[in-house]
N, CA, C and O atoms as a GROMACS GRO file, in nm:
protein
  528
    1UNK      N    1   0.677  -1.889  -0.833
    1UNK     CA    2   0.765  -1.773  -0.832
    1UNK      C    3   0.699  -1.659  -0.909
    1UNK      O    4   0.657  -1.677  -1.023
    2UNK      N    5   0.690  -1.544  -0.846
    2UNK     CA    6   0.633  -1.428  -0.913
    2UNK      C    7   0.740  -1.319  -0.923
    2UNK      O    8   0.829  -1.309  -0.838
    3UNK      N    9   0.729  -1.238  -1.028
    3UNK     CA   10   0.833  -1.141  -1.056
    3UNK      C   11   0.810  -1.008  -0.985
    3UNK      O   12   0.904  -0.932  -0.965
    4UNK      N   13   0.685  -0.980  -0.946
    4UNK     CA   14   0.654  -0.851  -0.883
    4UNK      C   15   0.582  -0.874  -0.750
    4UNK      O   16   0.459  -0.882  -0.748
    5UNK      N   17   0.656  -0.884  -0.640
    5UNK     CA   18   0.593  -0.911  -0.511
    5UNK      C   19   0.499  -0.800  -0.463
    5UNK      O   20   0.402  -0.828  -0.393
    6UNK      N   21   0.526  -0.674  -0.500
    6UNK     CA   22   0.440  -0.564  -0.458
    6UNK      C   23   0.305  -0.574  -0.529
    6UNK      O   24   0.201  -0.554  -0.467
    7UNK      N   25   0.307  -0.605  -0.658
    7UNK     CA   26   0.182  -0.622  -0.732
    7UNK      C   27   0.104  -0.740  -0.676
    7UNK      O   28  -0.019  -0.736  -0.671
    8UNK      N   29   0.173  -0.846  -0.635
    8UNK     CA   30   0.107  -0.962  -0.574
    8UNK      C   31   0.040  -0.922  -0.443
    8UNK      O   32  -0.072  -0.962  -0.416
    9UNK      N   33   0.109  -0.842  -0.362
    9UNK     CA   34   0.054  -0.792  -0.235
    9UNK      C   35  -0.073  -0.711  -0.260
    9UNK      O   36  -0.175  -0.733  -0.195
   10UNK      N   37  -0.067  -0.617  -0.356
   10UNK     CA   38  -0.182  -0.532  -0.386
   10UNK      C   39  -0.297  -0.613  -0.443
   10UNK      O   40  -0.413  -0.586  -0.411
   11UNK      N   41  -0.267  -0.712  -0.527
   11UNK     CA   42  -0.370  -0.796  -0.587
   11UNK      C   43  -0.439  -0.881  -0.481
   11UNK      O   44  -0.561  -0.898  -0.486
   12UNK      N   45  -0.364  -0.934  -0.386
   12UNK     CA   46  -0.425  -1.013  -0.279
   12UNK      C   47  -0.520  -0.929  -0.196
   12UNK      O   48  -0.629  -0.974  -0.160
   13UNK      N   49  -0.480  -0.806  -0.164
   13UNK     CA   50  -0.567  -0.716  -0.088
   13UNK      C   51  -0.690  -0.680  -0.170
   13UNK      O   52  -0.802  -0.682  -0.118
   14UNK      N   53  -0.671  -0.646  -0.298
   14UNK     CA   54  -0.782  -0.609  -0.386
   14UNK      C   55  -0.882  -0.724  -0.401
   14UNK      O   56  -1.004  -0.703  -0.394
   15UNK      N   57  -0.832  -0.847  -0.421
   15UNK     CA   58  -0.920  -0.964  -0.436
   15UNK      C   59  -0.996  -0.994  -0.307
   15UNK      O   60  -1.114  -1.031  -0.312
   16UNK      N   61  -0.931  -0.978  -0.192
   16UNK     CA   62  -0.998  -1.002  -0.065
   16UNK      C   63  -1.110  -0.900  -0.042
   16UNK      O   64  -1.216  -0.934   0.011
   17UNK      N   65  -1.086  -0.775  -0.083
   17UNK     CA   66  -1.190  -0.671  -0.069
   17UNK      C   67  -1.308  -0.703  -0.160
   17UNK      O   68  -1.423  -0.692  -0.119
   18UNK      N   69  -1.279  -0.741  -0.284
   18UNK     CA   70  -1.387  -0.772  -0.378
   18UNK      C   71  -1.467  -0.894  -0.336
   18UNK      O   72  -1.586  -0.902  -0.366
   19UNK      N   73  -1.403  -0.989  -0.267
   19UNK     CA   74  -1.472  -1.108  -0.220
   19UNK      C   75  -1.541  -1.086  -0.085
   19UNK      O   76  -1.617  -1.171  -0.040
   20UNK      N   77  -1.514  -0.972  -0.021
   20UNK     CA   78  -1.578  -0.941   0.106
   20UNK      C   79  -1.514  -1.007   0.226
   20UNK      O   80  -1.578  -1.021   0.330
   21UNK      N   81  -1.389  -1.048   0.214
   21UNK     CA   82  -1.320  -1.113   0.326
   21UNK      C   83  -1.286  -1.010   0.434
   21UNK      O   84  -1.270  -0.891   0.405
   22UNK      N   85  -1.275  -1.057   0.556
   22UNK     CA   86  -1.237  -0.970   0.669
   22UNK      C   87  -1.085  -0.966   0.687
   22UNK      O   88  -1.030  -0.863   0.725
   23UNK      N   89  -1.018  -1.079   0.659
   23UNK     CA   90  -0.873  -1.090   0.682
   23UNK      C   91  -0.807  -1.146   0.557
   23UNK      O   92  -0.862  -1.235   0.492
   24UNK      N   93  -0.690  -1.093   0.524
   24UNK     CA   94  -0.610  -1.146   0.414
   24UNK      C   95  -0.469  -1.169   0.465
   24UNK      O   96  -0.417  -1.091   0.545
   25UNK      N   97  -0.408  -1.277   0.419
   25UNK     CA   98  -0.272  -1.313   0.461
   25UNK      C   99  -0.180  -1.309   0.340
   25UNK      O  100  -0.209  -1.368   0.236
   26UNK      N  101  -0.068  -1.238   0.354
   26UNK     CA  102   0.028  -1.223   0.244
   26UNK      C  103   0.168  -1.255   0.293
   26UNK      O  104   0.197  -1.236   0.412
   27UNK      N  105   0.257  -1.302   0.205
   27UNK     CA  106   0.397  -1.324   0.244
   27UNK      C  107   0.463  -1.190   0.280
   27UNK      O  108   0.434  -1.087   0.219
   28UNK      N  109   0.550  -1.193   0.378
   28UNK     CA  110   0.609  -1.070   0.432
   28UNK      C  111   0.740  -1.034   0.364
   28UNK      O  112   0.813  -1.120   0.315
   29UNK      N  113   0.769  -0.906   0.362
   29UNK     CA  114   0.900  -0.851   0.328
   29UNK      C  115   0.908  -0.715   0.397
   29UNK      O  116   0.807  -0.665   0.446
   30UNK      N  117   1.025  -0.655   0.401
   30UNK     CA  118   1.040  -0.526   0.468
   30UNK      C  119   0.956  -0.419   0.401
   30UNK      O  120   0.892  -0.338   0.469
   31UNK      N  121   0.954  -0.418   0.268
   31UNK     CA  122   0.879  -0.318   0.193
   31UNK      C  123   0.728  -0.335   0.215
   31UNK      O  124   0.656  -0.237   0.234
   32UNK      N  125   0.681  -0.460   0.213
   32UNK     CA  126   0.538  -0.486   0.236
   32UNK      C  127   0.497  -0.448   0.377
   32UNK      O  128   0.386  -0.399   0.398
   33UNK      N  129   0.586  -0.470   0.475
   33UNK     CA  130   0.556  -0.430   0.613
   33UNK      C  131   0.541  -0.279   0.624
   33UNK      O  132   0.450  -0.230   0.690
   34UNK      N  133   0.630  -0.205   0.558
   34UNK     CA  134   0.621  -0.059   0.561
   34UNK      C  135   0.495  -0.010   0.491
   34UNK      O  136   0.431   0.084   0.537
   35UNK      N  137   0.458  -0.073   0.379
   35UNK     CA  138   0.335  -0.036   0.309
   35UNK      C  139   0.213  -0.064   0.396
   35UNK      O  140   0.118   0.015   0.397
   36UNK      N  141   0.214  -0.176   0.468
   36UNK     CA  142   0.104  -0.211   0.557
   36UNK      C  143   0.092  -0.109   0.670
   36UNK      O  144  -0.020  -0.070   0.706
   37UNK      N  145   0.204  -0.066   0.726
   37UNK     CA  146   0.202   0.035   0.832
   37UNK      C  147   0.142   0.165   0.782
   37UNK      O  148   0.066   0.231   0.853
   38UNK      N  149   0.176   0.204   0.658
   38UNK     CA  150   0.122   0.327   0.600
   38UNK      C  151  -0.029   0.314   0.580
   38UNK      O  152  -0.103   0.406   0.612
   39UNK      N  153  -0.074   0.199   0.528
   39UNK     CA  154  -0.219   0.178   0.509
   39UNK      C  155  -0.292   0.186   0.642
   39UNK      O  156  -0.403   0.239   0.649
   40UNK      N  157  -0.232   0.134   0.749
   40UNK     CA  158  -0.293   0.140   0.882
   40UNK      C  159  -0.296   0.283   0.935
   40UNK      O  160  -0.398   0.329   0.986
   41UNK      N  161  -0.184   0.354   0.922
   41UNK     CA  162  -0.175   0.492   0.973
   41UNK      C  163  -0.271   0.585   0.901
   41UNK      O  164  -0.324   0.679   0.961
   42UNK      N  165  -0.296   0.560   0.773
   42UNK     CA  166  -0.386   0.645   0.696
   42UNK      C  167  -0.532   0.604   0.710
   42UNK      O  168  -0.621   0.671   0.657
   43UNK      N  169  -0.559   0.494   0.782
   43UNK     CA  170  -0.697   0.453   0.810
   43UNK      C  171  -0.761   0.366   0.704
   43UNK      O  172  -0.884   0.355   0.700
   44UNK      N  173  -0.682   0.304   0.617
   44UNK     CA  174  -0.739   0.220   0.511
   44UNK      C  175  -0.760   0.075   0.555
   44UNK      O  176  -0.840   0.004   0.495
   45UNK      N  177  -0.689   0.031   0.660
   45UNK     CA  178  -0.710  -0.105   0.712
   45UNK      C  179  -0.735  -0.097   0.862
   45UNK      O  180  -0.696   0.000   0.927
   46UNK      N  181  -0.800  -0.200   0.914
   46UNK     CA  182  -0.839  -0.203   1.056
   46UNK      C  183  -0.720  -0.232   1.146
   46UNK      O  184  -0.695  -0.160   1.243
   47UNK      N  185  -0.646  -0.339   1.115
   47UNK     CA  186  -0.529  -0.376   1.193
   47UNK      C  187  -0.441  -0.469   1.111
   47UNK      O  188  -0.479  -0.513   1.002
   48UNK      N  189  -0.324  -0.499   1.165
   48UNK     CA  190  -0.232  -0.590   1.098
   48UNK      C  191  -0.150  -0.663   1.203
   48UNK      O  192  -0.139  -0.619   1.317
   49UNK      N  193  -0.093  -0.776   1.161
   49UNK     CA  194  -0.010  -0.856   1.252
   49UNK      C  195   0.101  -0.920   1.170
   49UNK      O  196   0.076  -0.981   1.065
   50UNK      N  197   0.224  -0.906   1.219
   50UNK     CA  198   0.338  -0.968   1.153
   50UNK      C  199   0.370  -1.100   1.221
   50UNK      O  200   0.390  -1.104   1.342
   51UNK      N  201   0.374  -1.210   1.144
   51UNK     CA  202   0.410  -1.341   1.197
   51UNK      C  203   0.545  -1.380   1.137
   51UNK      O  204   0.555  -1.406   1.018
   52UNK      N  205   0.648  -1.385   1.220
   52UNK     CA  206   0.782  -1.419   1.174
   52UNK      C  207   0.822  -1.560   1.217
   52UNK      O  208   0.938  -1.584   1.249
   53UNK      N  209   0.726  -1.652   1.217
   53UNK     CA  210   0.754  -1.788   1.263
   53UNK      C  211   0.830  -1.870   1.160
   53UNK      O  212   0.904  -1.961   1.196
   54UNK      N  213   0.812  -1.841   1.032
   54UNK     CA  214   0.882  -1.915   0.926
   54UNK      C  215   1.001  -1.834   0.877
   54UNK      O  216   1.036  -1.730   0.934
   55UNK      N  217   1.062  -1.882   0.770
   55UNK     CA  218   1.178  -1.812   0.713
   55UNK      C  219   1.137  -1.674   0.663
   55UNK      O  220   1.199  -1.573   0.697
   56UNK      N  221   1.031  -1.669   0.582
   56UNK     CA  222   0.988  -1.543   0.525
   56UNK      C  223   0.889  -1.471   0.615
   56UNK      O  224   0.895  -1.349   0.628
   57UNK      N  225   0.797  -1.545   0.677
   57UNK     CA  226   0.696  -1.484   0.761
   57UNK      C  227   0.576  -1.440   0.679
   57UNK      O  228   0.579  -1.443   0.556
   58UNK      N  229   0.469  -1.399   0.749
   58UNK     CA  230   0.347  -1.354   0.683
   58UNK      C  231   0.296  -1.227   0.750
   58UNK      O  232   0.334  -1.193   0.861
   59UNK      N  233   0.208  -1.160   0.677
   59UNK     CA  234   0.140  -1.042   0.729
   59UNK      C  235  -0.010  -1.072   0.724
   59UNK      O  236  -0.063  -1.104   0.618
   60UNK      N  237  -0.078  -1.062   0.838
   60UNK     CA  238  -0.223  -1.076   0.842
   60UNK      C  239  -0.281  -0.936   0.849
   60UNK      O  240  -0.249  -0.858   0.938
   61UNK      N  241  -0.368  -0.905   0.752
   61UNK     CA  242  -0.427  -0.772   0.744
   61UNK      C  243  -0.577  -0.783   0.763
   61UNK      O  244  -0.644  -0.857   0.691
   62UNK      N  245  -0.632  -0.710   0.861
   62UNK     CA  246  -0.776  -0.703   0.882
   62UNK      C  247  -0.829  -0.585   0.801
   62UNK      O  248  -0.794  -0.470   0.828
   63UNK      N  249  -0.914  -0.614   0.703
   63UNK     CA  250  -0.965  -0.510   0.614
   63UNK      C  251  -1.075  -0.430   0.682
   63UNK      O  252  -1.142  -0.479   0.772
   64UNK      N  253  -1.092  -0.307   0.638
   64UNK     CA  254  -1.187  -0.215   0.701
   64UNK      C  255  -1.305  -0.191   0.608
   64UNK      O  256  -1.289  -0.166   0.488
   65UNK      N  257  -1.425  -0.200   0.666
   65UNK     CA  258  -1.549  -0.176   0.591
   65UNK      C  259  -1.633  -0.072   0.665
   65UNK      O  260  -1.621  -0.057   0.786
   66UNK      N  261  -1.718   0.000   0.590
   66UNK     CA  262  -1.811   0.096   0.649
   66UNK      C  263  -1.917   0.022   0.729
   66UNK      O  264  -1.966  -0.082   0.685
   67UNK      N  265  -1.954   0.073   0.847
   67UNK     CA  266  -2.048   0.001   0.934
   67UNK      C  267  -2.189  -0.005   0.876
   67UNK      O  268  -2.253  -0.110   0.881
   68UNK      N  269  -2.238   0.105   0.821
   68UNK     CA  270  -2.375   0.108   0.770
   68UNK      C  271  -2.389   0.043   0.633
   68UNK      O  272  -2.474  -0.045   0.614
   69UNK      N  273  -2.307   0.085   0.538
   69UNK     CA  274  -2.324   0.041   0.400
   69UNK      C  275  -2.247  -0.086   0.366
   69UNK      O  276  -2.269  -0.145   0.260
   70UNK      N  277  -2.157  -0.130   0.455
   70UNK     CA  278  -2.072  -0.247   0.433
   70UNK      C  279  -1.982  -0.233   0.311
   70UNK      O  280  -1.934  -0.332   0.257
   71UNK      N  281  -1.958  -0.110   0.268
   71UNK     CA  282  -1.868  -0.082   0.156
   71UNK      C  283  -1.724  -0.082   0.207
   71UNK      O  284  -1.699  -0.036   0.319
   72UNK      N  285  -1.629  -0.132   0.128
   72UNK     CA  286  -1.488  -0.129   0.172
   72UNK      C  287  -1.434   0.014   0.174
   72UNK      O  288  -1.475   0.098   0.094
   73UNK      N  289  -1.342   0.040   0.267
   73UNK     CA  290  -1.281   0.172   0.278
   73UNK      C  291  -1.188   0.195   0.159
   73UNK      O  292  -1.181   0.306   0.107
   74UNK      N  293  -1.117   0.091   0.117
   74UNK     CA  294  -1.029   0.102  -0.001
   74UNK      C  295  -1.116   0.085  -0.126
   74UNK      O  296  -1.162  -0.025  -0.155
   75UNK      N  297  -1.136   0.194  -0.197
   75UNK     CA  298  -1.214   0.189  -0.321
   75UNK      C  299  -1.129   0.134  -0.436
   75UNK      O  300  -1.174   0.052  -0.516
   76UNK      N  301  -1.004   0.180  -0.441
   76UNK     CA  302  -0.914   0.136  -0.548
   76UNK      C  303  -0.772   0.134  -0.495
   76UNK      O  304  -0.729   0.225  -0.423
   77UNK      N  305  -0.700   0.030  -0.532
   77UNK     CA  306  -0.559   0.018  -0.496
   77UNK      C  307  -0.487  -0.023  -0.625
   77UNK      O  308  -0.511  -0.132  -0.678
   78UNK      N  309  -0.399   0.063  -0.675
   78UNK     CA  310  -0.345   0.048  -0.810
   78UNK      C  311  -0.193   0.059  -0.810
   78UNK      O  312  -0.137   0.152  -0.751
   79UNK      N  313  -0.127  -0.035  -0.875
   79UNK     CA  314   0.019  -0.035  -0.890
   79UNK      C  315   0.057   0.068  -0.995
   79UNK      O  316  -0.005   0.074  -1.102
   80UNK      N  317   0.158   0.148  -0.967
   80UNK     CA  318   0.201   0.251  -1.061
   80UNK      C  319   0.333   0.212  -1.126
   80UNK      O  320   0.340   0.196  -1.248
   81UNK      N  321   0.438   0.196  -1.047
   81UNK     CA  322   0.570   0.161  -1.098
   81UNK      C  323   0.581   0.009  -1.106
   81UNK      O  324   0.559  -0.060  -1.006
   82UNK      N  325   0.615  -0.042  -1.222
   82UNK     CA  326   0.628  -0.186  -1.241
   82UNK      C  327   0.774  -0.221  -1.270
   82UNK      O  328   0.854  -0.132  -1.300
   83UNK      N  329   0.811  -0.349  -1.261
   83UNK     CA  330   0.950  -0.384  -1.293
   83UNK      C  331   0.989  -0.350  -1.437
   83UNK      O  332   1.106  -0.323  -1.464
   84UNK      N  333   0.893  -0.351  -1.527
   84UNK     CA  334   0.923  -0.318  -1.666
   84UNK      C  335   0.927  -0.170  -1.695
   84UNK      O  336   0.992  -0.127  -1.789
   85UNK      N  337   0.856  -0.090  -1.614
   85UNK     CA  338   0.850   0.054  -1.635
   85UNK      C  339   0.844   0.124  -1.499
   85UNK      O  340   0.737   0.140  -1.442
   86UNK      N  341   0.959   0.164  -1.450
   86UNK     CA  342   0.967   0.231  -1.321
   86UNK      C  343   0.922   0.376  -1.336
   86UNK      O  344   0.952   0.441  -1.436
   87UNK      N  345   0.849   0.426  -1.236
   87UNK     CA  346   0.801   0.565  -1.235
   87UNK      C  347   0.867   0.639  -1.119
   87UNK      O  348   0.836   0.614  -1.002
   88UNK      N  349   0.957   0.729  -1.152
   88UNK     CA  350   1.024   0.810  -1.052
   88UNK      C  351   0.977   0.954  -1.064
   88UNK      O  352   0.956   1.004  -1.174
   89UNK      N  353   0.960   1.020  -0.949
   89UNK     CA  354   0.919   1.161  -0.950
   89UNK      C  355   1.006   1.238  -0.852
   89UNK      O  356   1.057   1.182  -0.754
   90UNK      N  357   1.023   1.366  -0.881
   90UNK     CA  358   1.094   1.453  -0.789
   90UNK      C  359   0.998   1.507  -0.684
   90UNK      O  360   0.878   1.481  -0.691
   91UNK      N  361   1.049   1.580  -0.589
   91UNK     CA  362   0.965   1.634  -0.482
   91UNK      C  363   0.864   1.734  -0.537
   91UNK      O  364   0.752   1.744  -0.486
   92UNK      N  365   0.901   1.807  -0.640
   92UNK     CA  366   0.811   1.908  -0.698
   92UNK      C  367   0.699   1.844  -0.781
   92UNK      O  368   0.588   1.898  -0.788
   93UNK      N  369   0.726   1.729  -0.844
   93UNK     CA  370   0.627   1.664  -0.930
   93UNK      C  371   0.550   1.553  -0.858
   93UNK      O  372   0.490   1.468  -0.924
   94UNK      N  373   0.550   1.553  -0.724
   94UNK     CA  374   0.483   1.449  -0.647
   94UNK      C  375   0.334   1.446  -0.683
   94UNK      O  376   0.269   1.551  -0.681
   95UNK      N  377   0.277   1.327  -0.717
   95UNK     CA  378   0.139   1.322  -0.763
   95UNK      C  379   0.038   1.349  -0.651
   95UNK      O  380   0.061   1.318  -0.535
   96UNK      N  381  -0.075   1.409  -0.690
   96UNK     CA  382  -0.188   1.426  -0.599
   96UNK      C  383  -0.294   1.326  -0.642
   96UNK      O  384  -0.342   1.331  -0.755
   97UNK      N  385  -0.330   1.236  -0.553
   97UNK     CA  386  -0.424   1.130  -0.585
   97UNK      C  387  -0.564   1.175  -0.547
   97UNK      O  388  -0.589   1.211  -0.432
   98UNK      N  389  -0.654   1.173  -0.643
   98UNK     CA  390  -0.794   1.211  -0.624
   98UNK      C  391  -0.805   1.350  -0.561
   98UNK      O  392  -0.884   1.374  -0.470
   99UNK      N  393  -0.723   1.441  -0.612
   99UNK     CA  394  -0.718   1.580  -0.568
   99UNK      C  395  -0.690   1.594  -0.418
   99UNK      O  396  -0.744   1.682  -0.351
  100UNK      N  397  -0.605   1.505  -0.366
  100UNK     CA  398  -0.564   1.512  -0.226
  100UNK      C  399  -0.642   1.420  -0.133
  100UNK      O  400  -0.607   1.410  -0.015
  101UNK      N  401  -0.747   1.353  -0.182
  101UNK     CA  402  -0.826   1.264  -0.096
  101UNK      C  403  -0.762   1.126  -0.081
  101UNK      O  404  -0.782   1.060   0.021
  102UNK      N  405  -0.686   1.082  -0.181
  102UNK     CA  406  -0.618   0.954  -0.175
  102UNK      C  407  -0.471   0.973  -0.142
  102UNK      O  408  -0.425   1.086  -0.120
  103UNK      N  409  -0.398   0.862  -0.137
  103UNK     CA  410  -0.254   0.870  -0.111
  103UNK      C  411  -0.178   0.794  -0.218
  103UNK      O  412  -0.230   0.702  -0.282
  104UNK      N  413  -0.055   0.834  -0.236
  104UNK     CA  414   0.040   0.758  -0.317
  104UNK      C  415   0.149   0.710  -0.222
  104UNK      O  416   0.201   0.789  -0.143
  105UNK      N  417   0.184   0.583  -0.228
  105UNK     CA  418   0.292   0.531  -0.146
  105UNK      C  419   0.421   0.539  -0.229
  105UNK      O  420   0.428   0.486  -0.339
  106UNK      N  421   0.520   0.607  -0.173
  106UNK     CA  422   0.643   0.638  -0.245
  106UNK      C  423   0.763   0.579  -0.170
  106UNK      O  424   0.774   0.593  -0.048
  107UNK      N  425   0.852   0.514  -0.244
  107UNK     CA  426   0.977   0.463  -0.188
  107UNK      C  427   1.085   0.567  -0.214
  107UNK      O  428   1.123   0.592  -0.328
  108UNK      N  429   1.134   0.628  -0.106
  108UNK     CA  430   1.233   0.734  -0.118
  108UNK      C  431   1.364   0.691  -0.054
  108UNK      O  432   1.376   0.581   0.000
  109UNK      N  433   1.463   0.778  -0.060
  109UNK     CA  434   1.591   0.751   0.004
  109UNK      C  435   1.580   0.757   0.157
  109UNK      O  436   1.666   0.706   0.228
  110UNK      N  437   1.474   0.820   0.207
  110UNK     CA  438   1.450   0.829   0.352
  110UNK      C  439   1.348   0.726   0.398
  110UNK      O  440   1.297   0.735   0.510
  111UNK      N  441   1.318   0.627   0.314
  111UNK     CA  442   1.224   0.521   0.350
  111UNK      C  443   1.094   0.530   0.272
  111UNK      O  444   1.077   0.617   0.187
  112UNK      N  445   1.004   0.438   0.303
  112UNK     CA  446   0.873   0.435   0.236
  112UNK      C  447   0.780   0.530   0.309
  112UNK      O  448   0.770   0.526   0.432
  113UNK      N  449   0.712   0.617   0.233
  113UNK     CA  450   0.622   0.717   0.293
  113UNK      C  451   0.513   0.756   0.195
  113UNK      O  452   0.514   0.714   0.079
  114UNK      N  453   0.420   0.837   0.242
  114UNK     CA  454   0.313   0.885   0.155
  114UNK      C  455   0.364   1.003   0.072
  114UNK      O  456   0.470   1.059   0.100
  115UNK      N  457   0.288   1.038  -0.030
  115UNK     CA  458   0.326   1.150  -0.116
  115UNK      C  459   0.327   1.282  -0.040
  115UNK      O  460   0.409   1.369  -0.069
  116UNK      N  461   0.237   1.298   0.057
  116UNK     CA  462   0.229   1.423   0.133
  116UNK      C  463   0.353   1.440   0.221
  116UNK      O  464   0.409   1.550   0.231
  117UNK      N  465   0.395   1.331   0.285
  117UNK     CA  466   0.513   1.338   0.372
  117UNK      C  467   0.639   1.358   0.287
  117UNK      O  468   0.730   1.430   0.329
  118UNK      N  469   0.645   1.296   0.170
  118UNK     CA  470   0.760   1.313   0.082
  118UNK      C  471   0.770   1.457   0.034
  118UNK      O  472   0.879   1.512   0.020
  119UNK      N  473   0.655   1.519   0.008
  119UNK     CA  474   0.655   1.659  -0.034
  119UNK      C  475   0.702   1.748   0.081
  119UNK      O  476   0.776   1.844   0.058
  120UNK      N  477   0.661   1.717   0.205
  120UNK     CA  478   0.704   1.795   0.321
  120UNK      C  479   0.854   1.782   0.344
  120UNK      O  480   0.921   1.880   0.377
  121UNK      N  481   0.908   1.660   0.328
  121UNK     CA  482   1.050   1.638   0.350
  121UNK      C  483   1.136   1.673   0.228
  121UNK      O  484   1.258   1.664   0.233
  122UNK      N  485   1.070   1.712   0.120
  122UNK     CA  486   1.136   1.756  -0.004
  122UNK      C  487   1.225   1.647  -0.062
  122UNK      O  488   1.341   1.672  -0.096
  123UNK      N  489   1.170   1.524  -0.074
  123UNK     CA  490   1.242   1.413  -0.137
  123UNK      C  491   1.152   1.352  -0.245
  123UNK      O  492   1.029   1.351  -0.234
  124UNK      N  493   1.216   1.301  -0.348
  124UNK     CA  494   1.146   1.230  -0.454
  124UNK      C  495   1.176   1.082  -0.443
  124UNK      O  496   1.251   1.039  -0.356
  125UNK      N  497   1.116   1.005  -0.533
  125UNK     CA  498   1.141   0.862  -0.531
  125UNK      C  499   1.053   0.787  -0.628
  125UNK      O  500   0.996   0.845  -0.720
  126UNK      N  501   1.042   0.656  -0.607
  126UNK     CA  502   0.964   0.570  -0.694
  126UNK      C  503   0.821   0.561  -0.641
  126UNK      O  504   0.800   0.526  -0.525
  127UNK      N  505   0.723   0.592  -0.726
  127UNK     CA  506   0.582   0.585  -0.687
  127UNK      C  507   0.539   0.437  -0.697
  127UNK      O  508   0.532   0.382  -0.806
  128UNK      N  509   0.511   0.376  -0.583
  128UNK     CA  510   0.476   0.233  -0.580
  128UNK      C  511   0.330   0.210  -0.617
  128UNK      O  512   0.300   0.128  -0.704
  129UNK      N  513   0.238   0.284  -0.551
  129UNK     CA  514   0.095   0.260  -0.578
  129UNK      C  515   0.011   0.381  -0.537
  129UNK      O  516   0.056   0.468  -0.463
  130UNK      N  517  -0.114   0.382  -0.588
  130UNK     CA  518  -0.215   0.478  -0.548
  130UNK      C  519  -0.320   0.405  -0.467
  130UNK      O  520  -0.357   0.293  -0.500
  131UNK      N  521  -0.369   0.468  -0.360
  131UNK     CA  522  -0.475   0.410  -0.278
  131UNK      C  523  -0.579   0.518  -0.254
  131UNK      O  524  -0.545   0.629  -0.212
  132UNK      N  525  -0.706   0.486  -0.280
  132UNK     CA  526  -0.818   0.574  -0.246
  132UNK      C  527  -0.945   0.497  -0.235
  132UNK      O  528  -1.050   0.554  -0.207
   0.00000   0.00000   0.00000
């Protein structure tokens, strides 16, 4: 039993990248599925597949690497808001990750989205993680 499923998701992805794996499998939840879709839409992962065969189900994520240098596309994936210290921001104080080159995944009242989309829709929320 783990207390922070989002941190577990990010750690599994980070460890798979550091080990050079092509595919990583994580337990599924609605929030993790939305985060995976955002990572795919922003070009940080190659593909994903949701398997709902069991009670909880799993997410298979194909990681993306550079063709020439074999370097991973995700340089850093970092948890921001933790169960012990939640980080909430308004639409005006939305963080810019790596001066706009990275993304922050934010859980808002209109769903899970990137910091850029949250700024466009003028909503604030809980900053889940930074990816660059």
